C-alpha positions as CSV (number, residue, x, y, z in Angstrom):
1,M,0.0,0.0,0.0
2,C,1.4,3.3,-1.1
3,I,0.4,6.2,1.2
4,R,2.0,9.0,-0.8
5,D,0.1,11.7,-2.6
6,R,-1.4,11.0,-6.0
7,H,1.2,13.2,-7.8
8,E,4.0,11.1,-6.2
9,W,2.3,7.9,-7.3
10,E,2.0,9.2,-10.8
11,I,5.8,9.8,-11.0
12,S,6.6,6.3,-9.9
13,N,4.8,3.4,-8.2
14,L,4.9,-0.2,-7.4
15,Q,1.5,-1.0,-8.9
16,S,3.1,-3.7,-11.1
17,V,3.8,-5.7,-7.9
18,G,0.4,-5.2,-6.4
19,A,0.6,-1.8,-4.7
20,V,-2.5,0.3,-4.3
21,L,-2.7,4.0,-3.6
22,I,-4.4,5.1,-0.4
23,P,-3.0,8.6,0.5
24,K,-2.0,9.0,4.2
25,G,-4.9,11.5,4.8
26,Q,-7.4,9.0,3.6
27,I,-6.4,5.8,5.5
28,L,-9.2,6.0,8.1
29,E,-11.8,6.4,5.3
30,H,-10.6,3.1,3.8
31,L,-10.2,0.9,7.0
32,N,-13.2,-1.2,6.1
33,E,-11.5,-2.1,2.7
34,L,-8.4,-3.5,4.5
35,D,-8.0,-7.0,5.9
36,T,-6.6,-7.1,9.4
37,A,-5.5,-10.8,8.8
38,R,-3.3,-10.0,5.7
39,E,0.3,-8.9,5.8
40,M,0.6,-5.4,4.5
41,V,3.6,-3.5,3.3
42,V,3.2,0.3,3.7
43,Q,5.3,2.5,1.5
44,C,6.0,6.3,1.2
45,K,9.1,8.1,0.0
46,S,11.4,7.8,3.0
47,G,9.6,5.7,5.6
48,G,8.3,8.5,7.9
49,R,4.7,8.8,6.7
50,S,4.4,5.0,6.4
51,A,5.6,4.7,10.1
52,D,2.8,7.1,11.1
53,V,0.3,5.1,9.1
54,I,1.5,1.8,10.6
55,W,1.0,3.3,14.1
56,E,-2.5,4.3,13.2
57,L,-3.3,0.9,11.7
58,Q,-2.0,-0.8,14.8
59,R,-4.4,1.2,16.9
60,H,-7.2,-0.2,14.7
61,G,-6.2,-3.9,15.2
62,F,-3.8,-4.4,12.3
63,K,-0.8,-6.5,13.3
64,K,1.0,-7.8,10.1
65,L,2.5,-4.5,8.9
66,L,5.9,-3.8,7.3
67,N,7.4,-0.4,6.5
68,L,9.1,-0.4,3.1
69,E,11.7,2.3,3.7
70,A,13.4,4.2,0.9
71,V,16.6,2.2,1.1
72,S,14.7,-1.0,0.4
73,Y,13.4,0.1,-3.0
74,T,15.4,3.0,-4.4
75,H,17.6,0.7,-6.4
76,L,14.6,-0.7,-8.3
77,T,13.6,0.4,-11.8
78,L,10.1,1.7,-11.2
79,P,7.5,2.4,-13.9
80,T,7.2,6.1,-14.6
81,I,4.7,8.4,-16.4
82,S,6.3,11.3,-18.2
83,S,4.5,14.5,-19.0
84,V,3.8,15.4,-22.6
């Protein structure tokens, strides 16, 4: 789950490996769509926002959460969308 803003998602994303976009400010609105039994990887640009979201999700009963920090994926070639 990518919790960045839409414009960040449009620059690069991990959709090809199953990531979905739920911006940080909208997490609580989407809690009912998330499965507390599934392991979730939470991703932002550097790991700070995703740490905040993980804390919030834990408060709502989520236990299987991983923070994908920047150092974990910056070496990957990510799909990009360029402006025309």
